[in-house]
C-alpha positions as CSV (number, residue, x, y, z in Angstrom):
1,M,-42.4,43.4,-1.6
2,R,-40.2,43.4,-4.7
3,L,-39.1,40.2,-6.4
4,L,-36.7,41.9,-8.8
5,G,-33.0,41.5,-8.7
6,S,-31.4,38.6,-6.9
7,R,-32.9,35.1,-6.9
8,Q,-34.9,34.2,-3.9
9,D,-37.0,31.3,-2.6
10,I,-40.6,32.2,-2.2
11,S,-43.8,30.4,-1.2
12,V,-47.3,31.3,-2.2
13,E,-50.4,30.3,-0.2
14,I,-54.1,31.0,-0.7
15,L,-56.2,30.9,2.4
16,S,-60.0,30.9,2.7
17,M,-61.7,33.4,5.0
18,N,-61.7,30.7,7.8
19,G,-57.9,30.3,7.5
20,Q,-58.0,27.0,5.6
21,S,-55.1,26.6,3.1
22,V,-56.6,25.9,-0.3
23,F,-53.3,26.3,-2.3
24,N,-49.7,26.2,-1.3
25,K,-46.6,26.2,-3.6
26,A,-42.9,26.6,-2.9
27,L,-41.0,28.3,-5.7
28,P,-37.2,28.1,-5.4
29,G,-34.9,30.6,-7.1
30,V,-37.4,33.1,-8.3
31,Q,-36.0,36.3,-9.8
32,S,-39.1,38.0,-11.0
33,G,-42.3,37.2,-12.8
34,K,-45.9,36.2,-12.4
35,L,-47.7,33.2,-11.0
36,S,-51.1,32.2,-12.3
37,V,-53.3,30.0,-10.2
38,D,-56.4,28.3,-11.7
39,V,-59.2,29.2,-9.3
40,R,-62.2,28.1,-11.5
41,D,-62.9,25.2,-9.0
42,Y,-62.8,27.5,-5.9
43,A,-66.1,28.7,-4.4
44,S,-66.9,32.3,-5.0
45,G,-65.9,34.5,-2.1
46,T,-62.9,36.3,-0.4
47,Y,-59.5,34.7,-0.1
48,F,-56.1,35.9,1.2
49,V,-52.9,35.4,-0.9
50,K,-49.8,35.2,1.2
51,V,-46.3,35.5,-0.3
52,N,-43.3,34.6,1.9
53,T,-39.7,35.4,1.1
54,A,-36.6,35.6,3.2
55,E,-37.3,39.4,3.5
56,G,-40.8,38.9,5.0
57,S,-44.4,38.2,4.1
58,K,-47.1,40.0,2.3
59,I,-50.8,39.2,2.4
60,E,-53.4,40.5,-0.1
61,K,-57.1,40.1,0.0
62,V,-58.7,38.9,-3.3
63,T,-62.3,38.2,-4.3
64,I,-63.2,35.4,-6.7
């Protein structure tokens, strides 16, 4: 999923392994860039990062 070019509204969600949402943020008018999330207070383990745009969704597995 590319976020380069025209501005688009996106949302970013972090889900625990049991599907519980632990972070959710809407970001209107994103053209490109990076989002940093402070995960120091999250329990160690595996999470899923879900990015939604008008073009679709992408989910990546991450380990903290």
